[in-house]
C-alpha positions in Angstrom: 190.8 -29.0 -76.1 187.4 -30.6 -76.3 186.1 -26.2 -77.0 188.6 -25.9 -79.6 187.9 -29.2 -81.6 184.4 -28.1 -80.9 185.1 -24.5 -82.7 187.0 -26.0 -85.5 184.3 -28.4 -86.6 181.6 -25.4 -85.9 184.0 -23.6 -89.0 184.1 -26.9 -90.9 180.5 -27.2 -90.8 179.6 -23.9 -91.2 182.1 -23.2 -94.4 181.2 -26.5 -95.8 177.1 -25.1 -95.8 178.3 -21.5 -97.5 180.2 -23.4 -100.0 177.5 -25.7 -101.0 174.7 -22.3 -101.0 177.0 -20.4 -103.1 177.2 -23.4 -105.4 173.7 -23.9 -105.9 174.2 -19.9 -107.2 176.5 -20.7 -109.5 175.3 -23.6 -110.9 173.8 -23.1 -114.4 169.9 -24.3 -114.7 170.1 -28.2 -115.0 168.9 -30.1 -118.0 165.8 -31.4 -115.4 165.0 -27.1 -116.2 164.7 -27.4 -119.3 163.2 -28.4 -122.2 164.5 -31.1 -124.3 166.2 -30.3 -127.6 165.3 -32.3 -130.6 168.0 -31.1 -133.7 167.4 -32.1 -137.1 170.2 -31.8 -138.8 172.5 -33.6 -141.8 174.7 -36.4 -140.9 177.7 -34.7 -142.6 178.0 -31.4 -140.8 180.1 -30.9 -138.1 179.4 -27.8 -137.3 176.1 -28.9 -136.6 177.6 -31.5 -134.4 179.6 -28.8 -132.2 176.5 -26.4 -132.1 174.7 -29.5 -130.1 178.1 -29.6 -128.1 177.8 -26.1 -126.9 173.9 -26.6 -126.3 175.1 -29.7 -123.7 178.0 -27.5 -121.9 174.9 -25.1 -121.2 173.0 -27.6 -119.5 170.4 -28.9 -122.3 168.8 -32.2 -123.0 169.5 -32.7 -127.2 169.3 -35.7 -128.9 170.0 -34.9 -132.8 168.4 -36.8 -134.7 170.1 -37.3 -138.3 167.3 -36.9 -141.9 168.0 -35.3 -145.1 168.5 -31.9 -145.6 164.8 -31.8 -147.3 164.0 -33.4 -143.7 165.8 -29.9 -142.4 163.9 -27.4 -144.9 160.4 -29.1 -143.7 160.7 -28.6 -140.5 161.6 -25.2 -140.7 159.3 -23.8 -142.9 157.0 -25.6 -141.3 157.9 -23.5 -138.3 157.0 -20.0 -140.5 160.4 -20.1 -141.2 161.8 -18.0 -145.1 164.4 -19.3 -147.5 166.2 -16.0 -146.0 165.9 -16.7 -142.1 167.3 -20.5 -142.3 170.7 -22.4 -141.4 172.1 -26.0 -141.3 170.2 -27.5 -138.9 166.9 -27.0 -137.1 166.0 -27.5 -133.9 162.5 -27.5 -131.8 162.7 -26.8 -127.9 159.8 -26.6 -126.5 156.7 -25.2 -128.3 159.5 -23.3 -129.8 161.6 -23.9 -133.3 165.5 -22.7 -132.9 167.0 -22.1 -136.3 171.2 -22.8 -136.8 173.6 -21.4 -134.7 171.5 -19.6 -132.1 173.4 -19.2 -128.7 172.1 -21.3 -125.7 171.9 -17.9 -123.6 169.5 -16.7 -126.1 167.2 -19.5 -126.0 167.2 -19.7 -122.2 166.1 -16.1 -122.7 163.7 -16.8 -124.8 162.5 -19.5 -122.3 162.3 -17.2 -119.8 160.4 -14.6 -121.0 157.9 -16.4 -123.4 157.4 -14.1 -126.1 154.5 -15.2 -129.0 156.6 -15.9 -131.5 157.3 -19.4 -133.4 161.2 -18.8 -132.3 164.7 -17.7 -133.2 167.1 -18.2 -136.3 170.9 -16.9 -136.7 170.3 -16.9 -140.3 172.8 -18.1 -142.3 176.2 -19.9 -140.5 177.7 -16.9 -139.3 181.3 -17.2 -138.8 182.0 -16.6 -134.7 178.3 -18.1 -133.4 178.4 -20.9 -131.6 179.6 -24.2 -133.7 180.9 -22.0 -136.1 184.7 -20.9 -134.3 186.5 -21.1 -137.4 188.9 -18.5 -136.4 187.1 -15.3 -137.6 184.1 -13.9 -136.0 181.9 -11.4 -137.7 178.9 -9.6 -136.3 175.3 -11.1 -136.4 172.2 -10.7 -135.8 169.2 -13.5 -133.7 165.7 -12.4 -135.2 162.6 -13.6 -133.6 160.6 -15.0 -136.4 156.5 -15.7 -136.0 154.3 -18.2 -138.0 153.1 -15.7 -140.5 157.0 -15.2 -141.3 157.7 -11.8 -139.8 160.9 -11.0 -137.9 162.4 -9.2 -135.2 165.5 -8.6 -134.0 166.3 -10.6 -130.9 170.2 -10.5 -130.0 172.9 -8.5 -131.6 175.9 -10.6 -131.6 179.4 -8.7 -131.9 
């Protein structure tokens, strides 16, 4: 009886350890491992709030700041964004600027790869991007931009 009980306890302990290791491997990056996100948005923009929720659900610690449209544009322009590459909100993440509805996975890729860019943008407000999931979905590009306004496609989304 004692050997059986010892065996059962050992099996339960091993299963618990294996579950803990598997859970750690599958867990998303913790907010502590990701830089804080500061979002500049207007108070009336609902899709911006939905994007903030998307970022939080993906492990980011987000501070949303309600500012004027002019202040949002000022942050974009200071980062080197041309008017055609702007959107409804602008974020500072580490040393990067992120404009609009860029998916969290693209941001995590940027933070991991550390490219020599000013940041990423999802120009306009593409339907189907995070925060813009209102039924229809359109293909869109996330572009990397430099301080001098040059852009290249960073990711394509269908």
